[in-house]
N, C-alpha and C positions, 0 to 999 in steps of 0.2 A: 756198536750194534747192541742187541737187548737191553735197551734204555726204556724204561718204563714212569711216566708221570703219574702219581697217585696225587687225586685230587679228596676223595671221598671215600668212605667206604666199600661203596662197588666195586670203584679199581684196586680195593686192595682183595677183595674174592677174587676180582677174575684174574687177580695176577698168581695166587694160589691155585686158581683152577688148572693155572695154563704151568708153574714151576709148583712141583711139587720137593725138592731141592734148592732151598735158599743158599746155600752153602758158597757158592761163586756171587753169591750178590753182597753190594755193601747200601745203605740207606744215606744219601745226600740230602741237604736243604736244595729245594728248587731256589734260585735269582733270577728272578725276572726282569731283566736285562739285555742289552747288545754284548757279542762280545768280540772281546779284540786277543792279537797275538803280537806277541815280541818274539822278534829273531834276532839274534848277535854270535859274537863269539867273546870269548873270556882265554885273556892272557895274563898269567903271573896271576890269577885271582881277582883282576880287576876284568870289566867288559869294557872292551875297546872297540867294538861298533855295535851294532842294536836299529833297527827299524821293527817300525808299529803298523800293523793293520788291522782292517777290521773285518771281519766275515760276514759279506749279507746276506749269503743263509749259510748256518751253525750246521755243524756234525748231527742234532738232534735232526734236523730237517731231514737228511740226507735219507735217513728207513723210512720217512713218507715220499720217499719218490719226489724230494724238492734236490733240486741243484746245489752242488759245495761248492760254495765261491767266497772269496774275500778279496782286497783289496789293502795298497798300501797307502797309510795317513799321508800330505803329508805334515813337512816336521815346523811348519809355523803352527799347524791345529793345539790347541791347549792340549787335548789326549795326550798327544805324541809326550810332551814332555812329563806327563803327571803319569804315565805307565812305562816308561823307561828307568824313571824312580822307585817306581813298584819292583819291576822286573830285577834291578840291582841290591836294592832291599832284599827281595828272597832269595837271590844268590848271595848276598852275606851272611843270612840265618841258616842255611841248608851246609853239608857238612863239606869238607874242601875236595872242589872240582877248577884244578888248578889252569887246564887249558882245552879247548875244545869250541864248538859250536851249543847254542842251547834253545832250546822252543817254550814260550811261557806262556798260560792262556791267563786272559781274566775278567770279569764279566763286570760291567758299569749299570749303573741305572741310572732311572729319567731323574734321581734328584742327586745325581754326579757321583754317589757311591761308588768305588770299587774294591770288587772280589777278587780274590786269588780264586783261580781253579786249580790248574797244575802247571807243572813244567816236567821239560826233560831235558839230558844233558847229549843230546841230539838234535840236529836240525830238524826242523819240523816237514809234515809229510806231505801228502798230494803233491800239490806245481809249485807249492812254497821255497823250494831253495833256488827253484829257476826263475820265479818273479822276484829275487832278489838279487840273483847274478845278471835279469835282465836291464832293470836300475842300476842294478852300483857295480859290476864287474867281476863281484867279488863270489867265486861258488865256493859256499858253508862247508859243503861237503871236505874236501881238496881243503882249502886253507884248516878245518878240523882237525884231519890228521895230522899235516904240517904240524899244526900248534901241539899235537900230544905225542910225536915225535920228536921232534926240533925244539927244546926248549927256547932257543934265542931267534926261533923264526920272527920274523915281520915281515908284515904283511901292507901294501902300497893301499890304504886306504883315500877314497877321493877327498880333497877336503874342501870340494864345493860342495856346496845342498845337492841334495838330490831334485834333479831336475826334472825326469820322466817318472810318473809312478805305474806302478804294474798292478796284475792281480789274474786271478784265474776263476774258471768254472767246471765244474765237473760235475756231469748227467749221470746221475744213477743208472746203472742199467734197468734195465723192466723188459717185460716178456712181451712180446709183439713180431710184426714183418715187419723188417727195416726196406724203406723205399727211397730214402737218399734226403738231402734236404732239398731244402725248396729254395732256399734263400743263398747268394754268392758268400760265402764268406771272406772272401778276397780282400780286405780294408785293409788298408794301410797301419792301423792301430793293431791288428791283427797279429801275434810274432806267429805262433804256432798252432796247430788244431792236429788233434789225436783223437779216429775214428774207427772203436774198435771193431764195429757193427758191418758185416757182410749184407748190403742190395741183394734183394732177390727180385 
């Protein structure tokens, strides 16, 4: 929400015309790259399981009425190992976080440079938790709660590599008249759909 990309003086002027109070803003460098997220669980300060996903359309596009979506990356993909290692590096540097779930975001440029964006000591938002559960049967929120309540809690992590990879698409709300969906969404690979609009 309320993110502005500033490219020139005109953009600066336009920003200040709309925002007289800038106390709620911070300036960040724009990274031109693709965005990924790593989601997993920590037990006794160690990452015990993590999964890498790529945003097909990122959060920034959502405010421009573009869908927000991401999909899991195959284990054999080289970026998988790289981003898992980067997430563990960030977690090691940060203050103690002994048990629970985490959600870390990274940018990867065309030249392969990795930039850390942010991390949260929680399960990722949107449908990320459900995506992980659909592919691994691990309920991140439930396991995170157990890990924080019971130090000796252990979960059964599937030993086999992930065989089915999942993703999600969120379509932003828009003004208009909803007349239904033209095409049937009852495909075998569609796990669930939620439609909040009411047909008129």
